[in-house]
C-alpha positions in Angstrom: 18.9 -36.0 -92.4 19.2 -32.8 -94.5 22.6 -31.1 -95.7 22.1 -27.4 -95.9 24.3 -24.5 -97.1 23.7 -20.8 -97.3 23.3 -19.5 -101.0 25.5 -16.6 -100.3 28.4 -18.9 -99.1 28.1 -21.3 -102.1 28.2 -18.4 -104.6 31.3 -17.1 -102.9 32.9 -20.6 -102.9 32.0 -21.2 -106.5 33.1 -17.7 -107.7 36.0 -18.9 -109.9 34.0 -22.2 -110.8 32.9 -22.6 -114.5 29.7 -20.9 -115.4 27.6 -24.2 -115.7 28.5 -25.1 -112.2 27.6 -21.7 -110.7 24.4 -22.1 -112.7 23.6 -25.2 -110.9 22.8 -23.6 -107.7 19.3 -22.4 -109.3 18.7 -26.1 -109.7 19.1 -27.0 -105.8 16.0 -26.7 -103.8 15.4 -24.0 -101.1 15.3 -24.9 -97.4 11.6 -24.5 -96.5 12.5 -23.6 -93.0 15.1 -20.7 -93.7 15.1 -18.2 -96.3 18.6 -18.0 -98.3 19.7 -21.5 -97.6 19.7 -24.4 -100.1 19.4 -28.2 -99.6 22.4 -30.1 -100.8 21.5 -33.6 -99.9 18.6 -35.4 -98.3 18.8 -38.8 -96.5 16.2 -40.9 -94.5 17.4 -42.9 -91.6 16.7 -46.3 -91.8 17.3 -47.3 -88.3 15.4 -47.0 -84.9 17.9 -44.5 -83.7 16.2 -41.3 -82.4 18.7 -38.3 -81.5 18.8 -36.8 -78.1 16.6 -33.9 -77.4 17.7 -30.9 -75.1 15.0 -28.4 -74.5 12.6 -30.2 -76.8 15.0 -29.7 -80.1 16.7 -32.7 -81.6 20.5 -32.4 -81.3 22.8 -32.5 -84.2 24.1 -36.0 -85.2 27.0 -36.8 -87.2 26.3 -39.8 -89.6 29.5 -41.7 -91.3 29.6 -44.4 -93.6 32.6 -46.8 -93.4 33.5 -50.2 -94.6 33.8 -51.9 -91.2 33.0 -55.4 -90.0 34.2 -58.8 -90.6 35.0 -58.3 -94.1 37.2 -55.1 -93.5 41.0 -55.1 -94.1 42.7 -54.4 -90.7 44.9 -51.4 -90.8 48.4 -51.9 -91.8 51.0 -51.1 -88.9 
């Protein structure tokens, strides 16, 4: 999984941030498949799950991390 953002959007959103934060954009790797996009996060899947495909293209998948299971605290009512 790769989380991408357009450089121009990040530049705009960080316009009022401190200079060192704005300068950190230059350290982000570029997306090799799309000019003007930066890679924010890359994670490898460690399951055997394969996203559905439509017309030969993998469909987007939202991955959530949560603390669930037998040790999780039930919600308060």
